C-alpha positions in Angstrom: 78.7 -73.5 -24.0 79.8 -74.4 -20.4 83.2 -73.6 -19.0 84.5 -76.5 -16.9 86.3 -76.4 -13.6 90.0 -76.0 -13.3 90.9 -73.8 -16.2 90.2 -70.3 -14.9 92.2 -68.9 -11.9 90.6 -67.8 -8.6 90.6 -64.0 -9.0 88.7 -63.9 -12.3 86.2 -66.5 -11.0 85.5 -64.3 -7.9 85.0 -61.2 -10.1 82.6 -63.1 -12.4 80.7 -64.6 -9.5 80.2 -61.2 -7.8 79.0 -59.6 -11.1 76.6 -62.5 -11.7 75.2 -62.5 -8.1 74.5 -58.7 -8.4 72.8 -59.1 -11.7 70.7 -62.1 -10.5 69.6 -60.1 -7.5 68.3 -57.4 -9.8 66.6 -60.0 -12.1 64.8 -61.6 -9.1 63.8 -58.2 -7.8 62.4 -57.3 -11.2 60.6 -60.7 -11.5 58.7 -60.6 -8.2 55.4 -60.5 -10.2 56.3 -63.7 -12.1 57.4 -65.6 -9.0 54.5 -64.5 -6.9 52.0 -65.8 -9.4 51.4 -69.5 -8.6 50.3 -70.2 -12.1 53.8 -69.5 -13.4 55.6 -71.9 -11.1 54.5 -75.2 -12.8 55.4 -73.7 -16.2 58.9 -72.6 -15.0 59.4 -76.1 -13.6 58.3 -77.7 -16.9 60.7 -75.5 -18.8 63.6 -76.4 -16.4 62.9 -80.2 -16.7 62.5 -80.1 -20.5 65.7 -78.1 -21.0 67.8 -80.4 -18.8 66.5 -83.4 -20.6 66.9 -82.0 -24.1 70.5 -80.9 -23.3 71.5 -84.4 -22.5 70.5 -85.6 -25.9 73.8 -85.6 -27.8 73.6 -84.8 -31.6 75.7 -87.1 -33.9 77.9 -84.4 -35.5 81.5 -84.9 -36.6 83.0 -82.4 -34.1 85.0 -83.0 -31.0 82.6 -81.1 -28.7 79.5 -81.6 -26.7 76.7 -80.9 -29.2 73.1 -80.4 -28.1 70.1 -78.1 -28.6 69.8 -75.5 -25.8 66.2 -74.1 -26.1 67.5 -70.8 -25.0 65.9 -68.8 -27.7 62.5 -70.6 -27.5 62.2 -69.9 -23.8 63.6 -66.4 -24.1 60.9 -65.5 -26.7 58.2 -66.8 -24.3 59.3 -64.3 -21.7 62.8 -62.8 -21.1 62.7 -62.7 -17.3 61.2 -66.2 -17.1 64.0 -67.6 -19.3 66.6 -66.1 -17.1 65.1 -67.8 -14.0 64.8 -71.1 -15.9 68.3 -71.0 -17.1 69.7 -70.1 -13.7 68.2 -73.3 -12.3 69.2 -75.3 -15.4 72.8 -74.2 -15.2 73.0 -74.9 -11.4 71.5 -78.4 -12.0 73.9 -79.1 -14.8 76.9 -78.0 -12.7 76.0 -80.7 -10.1 75.4 -83.3 -12.9 78.9 -82.8 -14.4 78.2 -80.4 -17.2 80.1 -77.1 -16.6 81.6 -76.8 -13.2 81.0 -75.7 -9.6 83.9 -73.2 -9.4 82.9 -71.8 -12.8 79.2 -71.5 -11.9 79.3 -67.8 -11.7 80.7 -67.3 -15.2 78.4 -70.0 -16.7 75.4 -68.3 -15.1 76.5 -65.0 -16.5 76.7 -66.5 -20.0 73.8 -68.8 -20.1 71.2 -67.3 -17.7 71.8 -63.6 -18.4 73.7 -62.9 -21.6 72.2 -65.6 -23.8 68.5 -64.8 -23.2 69.3 -61.1 -23.8 71.0 -61.9 -27.1 68.2 -64.2 -28.2 65.4 -61.7 -27.3 67.4 -58.8 -28.7 68.1 -60.4 -32.1 64.5 -61.5 -32.6 63.1 -58.1 -31.6 65.5 -56.3 -33.9 64.8 -58.6 -36.9 61.2 -59.6 -36.6 59.9 -56.4 -38.1 61.4 -57.6 -41.4 60.7 -61.4 -41.4 59.7 -63.5 -38.4 61.0 -66.8 -39.7 64.4 -65.3 -40.5 64.4 -63.5 -37.1 63.7 -66.9 -35.4 66.5 -68.6 -37.2 69.0 -65.8 -36.7 68.0 -65.5 -33.0 68.8 -69.2 -32.5 71.9 -69.3 -34.6 73.3 -65.9 -33.4 72.8 -66.7 -29.7 74.8 -69.9 -29.8 77.5 -68.5 -32.1 77.9 -65.3 -30.1 78.1 -67.3 -26.9 81.0 -69.1 -28.4 82.6 -65.7 -29.1 81.9 -64.5 -25.6 83.4 -67.6 -24.0 86.5 -67.2 -26.3 86.9 -63.7 -25.1 86.5 -64.6 -21.5 89.1 -67.4 -21.8 91.5 -65.1 -23.5 91.1 -62.4 -20.9 91.7 -65.0 -18.2 94.9 -66.2 -20.1 93.5 -69.7 -20.6 93.7 -69.8 -24.4 94.8 -67.1 -26.9 91.9 -65.5 -28.7 92.9 -67.1 -31.9 92.1 -70.5 -30.4 88.6 -69.4 -29.6 88.0 -67.7 -33.0 89.2 -70.7 -35.0 88.1 -73.6 -32.8 85.4 -72.7 -30.4 83.4 -70.3 -32.5 83.2 -72.5 -35.7 81.9 -75.4 -33.6 79.3 -73.3 -31.9 78.3 -71.9 -35.3 77.5 -75.5 -36.5 75.4 -76.0 -33.4 73.9 -72.6 -34.0 72.6 -73.6 -37.4 70.8 -76.6 -35.8 69.5 -74.3 -33.0 68.2 -71.9 -35.5 66.3 -74.6 -37.5 64.9 -76.2 -34.3 63.8 -72.7 -33.1 61.9 -72.0 -36.3 60.2 -75.4 -36.3 59.3 -75.5 -32.6 58.1 -71.9 -32.4 55.8 -72.3 -35.5 54.4 -75.5 -34.1 53.8 -74.0 -30.7 52.1 -71.0 -32.4 49.6 -73.3 -34.1 49.0 -75.5 -31.0 49.4 -73.1 -28.1 49.9 -69.5 -29.2 50.0 -68.3 -25.6 53.4 -69.9 -25.3 54.8 -67.7 -28.2 53.4 -64.3 -27.6 56.1 -62.6 -29.8 54.7 -64.4 -32.8 51.4 -62.6 -32.4 53.0 -59.1 -32.3 
């Protein structure tokens, strides 16, 4: 879920941006091996293009919100650090295409490029020992739903909306999207495992 321009005051935005920049520096430092391998660059570019395109396909659901599949879990389960790099570029591109905002880029990057992949990867890793299909679904569903909760908390902390608004408006909508995300994650991951298992290494573990 993207936070648009104009609803968060300057001071929190600066704090979010500083935190995000520091974390991204660490991520890029830890990802030098990925970025220095020329074979990874075309795949990263493909992930970026595919994600941007998929996210502009609106789903016909009866909710007053922008509803689309994110692919966060699918890319995170290919490789956690790669997914962070991909979603950093995706979020920046989307900000300049009108989804999200320029002033809120720091907080959106924090949520989508850092926290979301960590949640997706963490949920799958925690649950896959019991049942991989369930783990895939919960990873997709839980990532989107928890992002709704995180955004609700951020907006409440910044005095934009009371936390009750987020809990009873934002989170339920994101949970609906999360169900779709979970189903798509299971279908795509299992299809990829049959066609190109190297793209879903976690399924082989």
